[in-house]
Chimera marker file (.cmm) of the C-alpha trace (Angstrom):
<marker_set name="trace">
<marker id="1" x="18.803" y="-3.871" z="-65.277" r="1" g="1" b="0" radius="0.5"/>
<marker id="2" x="19.694" y="-2.990" z="-68.095" r="1" g="1" b="0" radius="0.5"/>
<marker id="3" x="23.340" y="-3.905" z="-69.100" r="1" g="1" b="0" radius="0.5"/>
<marker id="4" x="24.683" y="-0.659" z="-70.240" r="1" g="1" b="0" radius="0.5"/>
<marker id="5" x="24.030" y="0.001" z="-66.481" r="1" g="1" b="0" radius="0.5"/>
<marker id="6" x="26.236" y="-2.579" z="-64.579" r="1" g="1" b="0" radius="0.5"/>
<marker id="7" x="30.164" y="-0.385" z="-65.222" r="1" g="1" b="0" radius="0.5"/>
<marker id="8" x="27.935" y="1.923" z="-63.269" r="1" g="1" b="0" radius="0.5"/>
<marker id="9" x="26.465" y="0.181" z="-60.378" r="1" g="1" b="0" radius="0.5"/>
<marker id="10" x="30.177" y="-1.410" z="-60.405" r="1" g="1" b="0" radius="0.5"/>
<marker id="11" x="31.737" y="2.199" z="-60.069" r="1" g="1" b="0" radius="0.5"/>
<marker id="12" x="28.967" y="2.310" z="-56.810" r="1" g="1" b="0" radius="0.5"/>
<marker id="13" x="29.398" y="-0.903" z="-54.922" r="1" g="1" b="0" radius="0.5"/>
<marker id="14" x="33.591" y="0.687" z="-55.271" r="1" g="1" b="0" radius="0.5"/>
<marker id="15" x="33.499" y="3.320" z="-53.824" r="1" g="1" b="0" radius="0.5"/>
<marker id="16" x="30.454" y="1.694" z="-51.356" r="1" g="1" b="0" radius="0.5"/>
<marker id="17" x="33.418" y="-0.820" z="-50.485" r="1" g="1" b="0" radius="0.5"/>
<marker id="18" x="36.304" y="2.605" z="-49.512" r="1" g="1" b="0" radius="0.5"/>
<marker id="19" x="33.829" y="4.489" z="-47.959" r="1" g="1" b="0" radius="0.5"/>
<marker id="20" x="32.417" y="2.018" z="-45.506" r="1" g="1" b="0" radius="0.5"/>
<marker id="21" x="35.692" y="-0.149" z="-44.393" r="1" g="1" b="0" radius="0.5"/>
<marker id="22" x="34.900" y="-3.386" z="-43.710" r="1" g="1" b="0" radius="0.5"/>
<marker id="23" x="36.046" y="-3.363" z="-39.580" r="1" g="1" b="0" radius="0.5"/>
<marker id="24" x="38.672" y="-6.520" z="-38.400" r="1" g="1" b="0" radius="0.5"/>
<marker id="25" x="36.283" y="-8.317" z="-35.793" r="1" g="1" b="0" radius="0.5"/>
<marker id="26" x="38.879" y="-8.135" z="-32.209" r="1" g="1" b="0" radius="0.5"/>
<marker id="27" x="37.599" y="-10.887" z="-29.093" r="1" g="1" b="0" radius="0.5"/>
<marker id="28" x="35.776" y="-7.798" z="-27.408" r="1" g="1" b="0" radius="0.5"/>
<marker id="29" x="33.625" y="-6.314" z="-30.768" r="1" g="1" b="0" radius="0.5"/>
<marker id="30" x="30.521" y="-7.604" z="-29.280" r="1" g="1" b="0" radius="0.5"/>
<marker id="31" x="30.133" y="-6.028" z="-25.744" r="1" g="1" b="0" radius="0.5"/>
<marker id="32" x="32.141" y="-2.870" z="-27.756" r="1" g="1" b="0" radius="0.5"/>
<marker id="33" x="28.372" y="-3.162" z="-29.018" r="1" g="1" b="0" radius="0.5"/>
<marker id="34" x="26.822" y="-3.741" z="-26.683" r="1" g="1" b="0" radius="0.5"/>
<marker id="35" x="28.046" y="-0.917" z="-24.577" r="1" g="1" b="0" radius="0.5"/>
<marker id="36" x="27.246" y="1.546" z="-27.386" r="1" g="1" b="0" radius="0.5"/>
<marker id="37" x="23.937" y="-0.190" z="-27.817" r="1" g="1" b="0" radius="0.5"/>
<marker id="38" x="23.062" y="0.236" z="-23.983" r="1" g="1" b="0" radius="0.5"/>
<marker id="39" x="24.775" y="3.604" z="-23.627" r="1" g="1" b="0" radius="0.5"/>
<marker id="40" x="22.641" y="4.433" z="-26.113" r="1" g="1" b="0" radius="0.5"/>
<marker id="41" x="19.645" y="3.636" z="-24.917" r="1" g="1" b="0" radius="0.5"/>
<marker id="42" x="19.599" y="4.301" z="-21.547" r="1" g="1" b="0" radius="0.5"/>
<marker id="43" x="17.758" y="6.987" z="-21.881" r="1" g="1" b="0" radius="0.5"/>
<marker id="44" x="15.332" y="6.677" z="-23.268" r="1" g="1" b="0" radius="0.5"/>
<marker id="45" x="14.926" y="3.024" z="-21.356" r="1" g="1" b="0" radius="0.5"/>
<marker id="46" x="14.525" y="5.741" z="-18.191" r="1" g="1" b="0" radius="0.5"/>
<marker id="47" x="11.304" y="8.023" z="-20.231" r="1" g="1" b="0" radius="0.5"/>
<marker id="48" x="9.519" y="4.254" z="-20.670" r="1" g="1" b="0" radius="0.5"/>
<marker id="49" x="10.272" y="3.205" z="-17.222" r="1" g="1" b="0" radius="0.5"/>
<marker id="50" x="8.622" y="6.812" z="-15.785" r="1" g="1" b="0" radius="0.5"/>
<marker id="51" x="6.013" y="6.747" z="-19.119" r="1" g="1" b="0" radius="0.5"/>
<marker id="52" x="4.466" y="2.725" z="-17.655" r="1" g="1" b="0" radius="0.5"/>
<marker id="53" x="4.322" y="4.100" z="-13.696" r="1" g="1" b="0" radius="0.5"/>
<marker id="54" x="2.490" y="7.660" z="-15.354" r="1" g="1" b="0" radius="0.5"/>
<marker id="55" x="0.108" y="4.550" z="-16.875" r="1" g="1" b="0" radius="0.5"/>
<marker id="56" x="-0.377" y="2.305" z="-14.494" r="1" g="1" b="0" radius="0.5"/>
<marker id="57" x="-1.444" y="5.858" z="-12.306" r="1" g="1" b="0" radius="0.5"/>
<marker id="58" x="-3.525" y="6.780" z="-14.065" r="1" g="1" b="0" radius="0.5"/>
<marker id="59" x="-5.492" y="3.187" z="-14.652" r="1" g="1" b="0" radius="0.5"/>
<marker id="60" x="-5.512" y="3.308" z="-10.510" r="1" g="1" b="0" radius="0.5"/>
<marker id="61" x="-6.632" y="5.941" z="-10.386" r="1" g="1" b="0" radius="0.5"/>
<marker id="62" x="-9.322" y="5.669" z="-12.919" r="1" g="1" b="0" radius="0.5"/>
<marker id="63" x="-10.654" y="2.475" z="-11.578" r="1" g="1" b="0" radius="0.5"/>
<marker id="64" x="-10.656" y="4.162" z="-7.981" r="1" g="1" b="0" radius="0.5"/>
<marker id="65" x="-12.468" y="7.193" z="-9.146" r="1" g="1" b="0" radius="0.5"/>
<marker id="66" x="-15.393" y="4.505" z="-10.849" r="1" g="1" b="0" radius="0.5"/>
<marker id="67" x="-15.747" y="2.302" z="-7.703" r="1" g="1" b="0" radius="0.5"/>
<marker id="68" x="-16.409" y="5.725" z="-5.796" r="1" g="1" b="0" radius="0.5"/>
<marker id="69" x="-19.230" y="6.536" z="-8.725" r="1" g="1" b="0" radius="0.5"/>
<marker id="70" x="-20.609" y="3.623" z="-8.710" r="1" g="1" b="0" radius="0.5"/>
<marker id="71" x="-20.032" y="2.119" z="-5.122" r="1" g="1" b="0" radius="0.5"/>
<marker id="72" x="-24.643" y="1.818" z="-4.531" r="1" g="1" b="0" radius="0.5"/>
<marker id="73" x="-24.399" y="5.047" z="-1.322" r="1" g="1" b="0" radius="0.5"/>
<marker id="74" x="-26.269" y="5.016" z="1.656" r="1" g="1" b="0" radius="0.5"/>
<marker id="75" x="-27.379" y="8.642" z="1.234" r="1" g="1" b="0" radius="0.5"/>
<marker id="76" x="-31.458" y="8.425" z="-0.972" r="1" g="1" b="0" radius="0.5"/>
<marker id="77" x="-31.214" y="12.250" z="-0.989" r="1" g="1" b="0" radius="0.5"/>
<marker id="78" x="-28.643" y="11.621" z="-3.664" r="1" g="1" b="0" radius="0.5"/>
<marker id="79" x="-30.833" y="8.485" z="-4.666" r="1" g="1" b="0" radius="0.5"/>
<marker id="80" x="-33.946" y="9.301" z="-5.385" r="1" g="1" b="0" radius="0.5"/>
<marker id="81" x="-35.279" y="10.881" z="-8.161" r="1" g="1" b="0" radius="0.5"/>
<marker id="82" x="-36.627" y="14.391" z="-8.253" r="1" g="1" b="0" radius="0.5"/>
<marker id="83" x="-40.616" y="12.698" z="-8.315" r="1" g="1" b="0" radius="0.5"/>
<marker id="84" x="-39.331" y="11.435" z="-5.125" r="1" g="1" b="0" radius="0.5"/>
<marker id="85" x="-38.178" y="14.286" z="-3.036" r="1" g="1" b="0" radius="0.5"/>
<marker id="86" x="-41.645" y="16.044" z="-4.901" r="1" g="1" b="0" radius="0.5"/>
<marker id="87" x="-43.490" y="13.708" z="-4.046" r="1" g="1" b="0" radius="0.5"/>
<marker id="88" x="-41.809" y="13.227" z="0.209" r="1" g="1" b="0" radius="0.5"/>
<marker id="89" x="-42.760" y="17.379" z="0.876" r="1" g="1" b="0" radius="0.5"/>
<marker id="90" x="-45.694" y="18.159" z="-0.739" r="1" g="1" b="0" radius="0.5"/>
<marker id="91" x="-45.532" y="21.647" z="1.079" r="1" g="1" b="0" radius="0.5"/>
<marker id="92" x="-42.336" y="22.874" z="-1.027" r="1" g="1" b="0" radius="0.5"/>
<marker id="93" x="-44.196" y="21.362" z="-4.587" r="1" g="1" b="0" radius="0.5"/>
<marker id="94" x="-46.743" y="23.332" z="-3.386" r="1" g="1" b="0" radius="0.5"/>
<marker id="95" x="-44.222" y="26.678" z="-3.501" r="1" g="1" b="0" radius="0.5"/>
<marker id="96" x="-42.738" y="25.596" z="-6.779" r="1" g="1" b="0" radius="0.5"/>
<marker id="97" x="-46.391" y="26.369" z="-8.504" r="1" g="1" b="0" radius="0.5"/>
<marker id="98" x="-46.430" y="29.388" z="-6.587" r="1" g="1" b="0" radius="0.5"/>
<marker id="99" x="-49.524" y="28.203" z="-4.251" r="1" g="1" b="0" radius="0.5"/>
<marker id="100" x="-48.802" y="28.696" z="-1.416" r="1" g="1" b="0" radius="0.5"/>
<marker id="101" x="-50.678" y="27.209" z="1.333" r="1" g="1" b="0" radius="0.5"/>
<link id1="1" id2="2" r="1" g="1" b="0" radius="0.2"/>
<link id1="2" id2="3" r="1" g="1" b="0" radius="0.2"/>
<link id1="3" id2="4" r="1" g="1" b="0" radius="0.2"/>
<link id1="4" id2="5" r="1" g="1" b="0" radius="0.2"/>
<link id1="5" id2="6" r="1" g="1" b="0" radius="0.2"/>
<link id1="6" id2="7" r="1" g="1" b="0" radius="0.2"/>
<link id1="7" id2="8" r="1" g="1" b="0" radius="0.2"/>
<link id1="8" id2="9" r="1" g="1" b="0" radius="0.2"/>
<link id1="9" id2="10" r="1" g="1" b="0" radius="0.2"/>
<link id1="10" id2="11" r="1" g="1" b="0" radius="0.2"/>
<link id1="11" id2="12" r="1" g="1" b="0" radius="0.2"/>
<link id1="12" id2="13" r="1" g="1" b="0" radius="0.2"/>
<link id1="13" id2="14" r="1" g="1" b="0" radius="0.2"/>
<link id1="14" id2="15" r="1" g="1" b="0" radius="0.2"/>
<link id1="15" id2="16" r="1" g="1" b="0" radius="0.2"/>
<link id1="16" id2="17" r="1" g="1" b="0" radius="0.2"/>
<link id1="17" id2="18" r="1" g="1" b="0" radius="0.2"/>
<link id1="18" id2="19" r="1" g="1" b="0" radius="0.2"/>
<link id1="19" id2="20" r="1" g="1" b="0" radius="0.2"/>
<link id1="20" id2="21" r="1" g="1" b="0" radius="0.2"/>
<link id1="21" id2="22" r="1" g="1" b="0" radius="0.2"/>
<link id1="22" id2="23" r="1" g="1" b="0" radius="0.2"/>
<link id1="23" id2="24" r="1" g="1" b="0" radius="0.2"/>
<link id1="24" id2="25" r="1" g="1" b="0" radius="0.2"/>
<link id1="25" id2="26" r="1" g="1" b="0" radius="0.2"/>
<link id1="26" id2="27" r="1" g="1" b="0" radius="0.2"/>
<link id1="27" id2="28" r="1" g="1" b="0" radius="0.2"/>
<link id1="28" id2="29" r="1" g="1" b="0" radius="0.2"/>
<link id1="29" id2="30" r="1" g="1" b="0" radius="0.2"/>
<link id1="30" id2="31" r="1" g="1" b="0" radius="0.2"/>
<link id1="31" id2="32" r="1" g="1" b="0" radius="0.2"/>
<link id1="32" id2="33" r="1" g="1" b="0" radius="0.2"/>
<link id1="33" id2="34" r="1" g="1" b="0" radius="0.2"/>
<link id1="34" id2="35" r="1" g="1" b="0" radius="0.2"/>
<link id1="35" id2="36" r="1" g="1" b="0" radius="0.2"/>
<link id1="36" id2="37" r="1" g="1" b="0" radius="0.2"/>
<link id1="37" id2="38" r="1" g="1" b="0" radius="0.2"/>
<link id1="38" id2="39" r="1" g="1" b="0" radius="0.2"/>
<link id1="39" id2="40" r="1" g="1" b="0" radius="0.2"/>
<link id1="40" id2="41" r="1" g="1" b="0" radius="0.2"/>
<link id1="41" id2="42" r="1" g="1" b="0" radius="0.2"/>
<link id1="42" id2="43" r="1" g="1" b="0" radius="0.2"/>
<link id1="43" id2="44" r="1" g="1" b="0" radius="0.2"/>
<link id1="44" id2="45" r="1" g="1" b="0" radius="0.2"/>
<link id1="45" id2="46" r="1" g="1" b="0" radius="0.2"/>
<link id1="46" id2="47" r="1" g="1" b="0" radius="0.2"/>
<link id1="47" id2="48" r="1" g="1" b="0" radius="0.2"/>
<link id1="48" id2="49" r="1" g="1" b="0" radius="0.2"/>
<link id1="49" id2="50" r="1" g="1" b="0" radius="0.2"/>
<link id1="50" id2="51" r="1" g="1" b="0" radius="0.2"/>
<link id1="51" id2="52" r="1" g="1" b="0" radius="0.2"/>
<link id1="52" id2="53" r="1" g="1" b="0" radius="0.2"/>
<link id1="53" id2="54" r="1" g="1" b="0" radius="0.2"/>
<link id1="54" id2="55" r="1" g="1" b="0" radius="0.2"/>
<link id1="55" id2="56" r="1" g="1" b="0" radius="0.2"/>
<link id1="56" id2="57" r="1" g="1" b="0" radius="0.2"/>
<link id1="57" id2="58" r="1" g="1" b="0" radius="0.2"/>
<link id1="58" id2="59" r="1" g="1" b="0" radius="0.2"/>
<link id1="59" id2="60" r="1" g="1" b="0" radius="0.2"/>
<link id1="60" id2="61" r="1" g="1" b="0" radius="0.2"/>
<link id1="61" id2="62" r="1" g="1" b="0" radius="0.2"/>
<link id1="62" id2="63" r="1" g="1" b="0" radius="0.2"/>
<link id1="63" id2="64" r="1" g="1" b="0" radius="0.2"/>
<link id1="64" id2="65" r="1" g="1" b="0" radius="0.2"/>
<link id1="65" id2="66" r="1" g="1" b="0" radius="0.2"/>
<link id1="66" id2="67" r="1" g="1" b="0" radius="0.2"/>
<link id1="67" id2="68" r="1" g="1" b="0" radius="0.2"/>
<link id1="68" id2="69" r="1" g="1" b="0" radius="0.2"/>
<link id1="69" id2="70" r="1" g="1" b="0" radius="0.2"/>
<link id1="70" id2="71" r="1" g="1" b="0" radius="0.2"/>
<link id1="71" id2="72" r="1" g="1" b="0" radius="0.2"/>
<link id1="72" id2="73" r="1" g="1" b="0" radius="0.2"/>
<link id1="73" id2="74" r="1" g="1" b="0" radius="0.2"/>
<link id1="74" id2="75" r="1" g="1" b="0" radius="0.2"/>
<link id1="75" id2="76" r="1" g="1" b="0" radius="0.2"/>
<link id1="76" id2="77" r="1" g="1" b="0" radius="0.2"/>
<link id1="77" id2="78" r="1" g="1" b="0" radius="0.2"/>
<link id1="78" id2="79" r="1" g="1" b="0" radius="0.2"/>
<link id1="79" id2="80" r="1" g="1" b="0" radius="0.2"/>
<link id1="80" id2="81" r="1" g="1" b="0" radius="0.2"/>
<link id1="81" id2="82" r="1" g="1" b="0" radius="0.2"/>
<link id1="82" id2="83" r="1" g="1" b="0" radius="0.2"/>
<link id1="83" id2="84" r="1" g="1" b="0" radius="0.2"/>
<link id1="84" id2="85" r="1" g="1" b="0" radius="0.2"/>
<link id1="85" id2="86" r="1" g="1" b="0" radius="0.2"/>
<link id1="86" id2="87" r="1" g="1" b="0" radius="0.2"/>
<link id1="87" id2="88" r="1" g="1" b="0" radius="0.2"/>
<link id1="88" id2="89" r="1" g="1" b="0" radius="0.2"/>
<link id1="89" id2="90" r="1" g="1" b="0" radius="0.2"/>
<link id1="90" id2="91" r="1" g="1" b="0" radius="0.2"/>
<link id1="91" id2="92" r="1" g="1" b="0" radius="0.2"/>
<link id1="92" id2="93" r="1" g="1" b="0" radius="0.2"/>
<link id1="93" id2="94" r="1" g="1" b="0" radius="0.2"/>
<link id1="94" id2="95" r="1" g="1" b="0" radius="0.2"/>
<link id1="95" id2="96" r="1" g="1" b="0" radius="0.2"/>
<link id1="96" id2="97" r="1" g="1" b="0" radius="0.2"/>
<link id1="97" id2="98" r="1" g="1" b="0" radius="0.2"/>
<link id1="98" id2="99" r="1" g="1" b="0" radius="0.2"/>
<link id1="99" id2="100" r="1" g="1" b="0" radius="0.2"/>
<link id1="100" id2="101" r="1" g="1" b="0" radius="0.2"/>
</marker_set>
């Protein structure tokens, strides 16, 4: 910074000190400070707990859906391919091609 700006900087610091005077630190300074911090934090803390619970429930639901989807089915209708189904019932295969017996 150039030497010519030092008086302006000193004036700025002096104005800052006048606008924000030092607080006297009493014995209750830290408890009062933490009390104010906790008051501002309560609504966001409650929302954060709700959000974490919602994410946990959504994750559990995703795992449940995945387990149900990937579990092997006992019913062969859902595990058979289209060709297997047609192979099991030749009469229906003929009807598809328009050749009735």
